C-alpha positions in Angstrom: -0.3 0.1 -0.3 1.7 3.3 -0.8 1.9 6.3 1.6 -0.7 9.1 0.8 1.3 12.1 -0.4 1.6 15.5 1.7 -1.8 17.5 1.8 -3.8 15.0 -0.2 -7.6 14.8 0.9 -11.2 13.8 -0.1 -14.2 15.9 0.1 -17.1 13.8 -1.4 -15.7 12.4 -4.7 -13.1 15.3 -5.4 -9.6 15.5 -4.3 -7.8 18.7 -2.7 -4.7 19.8 -1.8 -4.4 21.1 2.1 -1.2 22.8 3.1 -0.9 24.8 6.5 0.4 28.2 6.1 3.8 28.8 8.0 3.3 30.9 11.0 5.8 33.6 9.4 4.1 33.9 6.6 0.6 34.0 7.9 0.4 38.3 8.3 1.1 38.4 4.5 -1.1 35.2 2.9 -3.5 36.0 5.4 -4.9 32.5 5.6 -3.9 29.5 8.4 -3.7 27.2 5.5 -4.5 26.7 1.6 -6.8 24.4 0.0 -7.0 23.8 -3.9 -9.3 21.5 -5.6 -7.2 19.3 -7.8 -10.0 18.9 -10.2 -10.2 15.2 -10.3 -11.9 12.3 -8.5 -9.5 9.9 -10.1 -6.8 9.2 -7.0 -4.0 8.0 -9.5 -4.3 11.9 -11.1 -4.9 13.4 -7.5 -1.5 12.0 -6.6 0.5 13.4 -9.3 -1.6 16.6 -9.5 -0.6 17.1 -5.4 3.0 16.9 -6.2 3.3 19.5 -8.6 0.6 22.0 -6.7 2.4 21.1 -3.6 5.9 22.5 -5.1 4.2 25.4 -6.5 2.7 26.3 -3.0 5.9 25.6 -1.3 8.1 27.6 -3.9 5.7 30.7 -3.3 6.1 30.4 0.3 9.9 30.8 -0.5 9.2 33.7 -2.8 7.4 35.3 -0.4 10.0 35.0 2.3 12.7 36.6 -0.4 10.1 39.5 -1.1 10.0 39.9 2.3 13.9 40.1 3.2 14.6 42.2 0.2 11.6 44.6 -1.3 13.6 45.8 -4.1 13.5 41.9 -5.6 9.8 43.0 -5.7 10.1 45.9 -7.6 12.6 44.9 -10.3 10.3 41.7 -10.9 7.2 43.6 -11.2 7.6 43.5 -15.3 8.3 40.3 -15.5 4.9 39.2 -13.8 6.8 36.5 -11.4 5.0 37.7 -8.1 2.2 35.4 -6.7 -1.2 36.6 -5.3 -2.9 34.5 -2.7 -5.1 33.3 -5.4 -2.1 31.9 -7.2 -0.7 30.0 -4.1 
């Protein structure tokens, strides 16, 4: 039996990813956790999508920390469109 991926939850027939927001980022993100639909009811598809979303969410946390430490990065990258919004995380 395989292990359940981190953050994978099932509500009814659909799968979601549920990740806790780190304490140091809660004031920026203004949420305790991030819950996002994986858009599937198939467990195997959900496992693959969960891994992808988990990586994207964790990278978003890293990006937010870097921007908080060095706001000039945000200004330099503002035209690049790489800043994540709460909805993208």
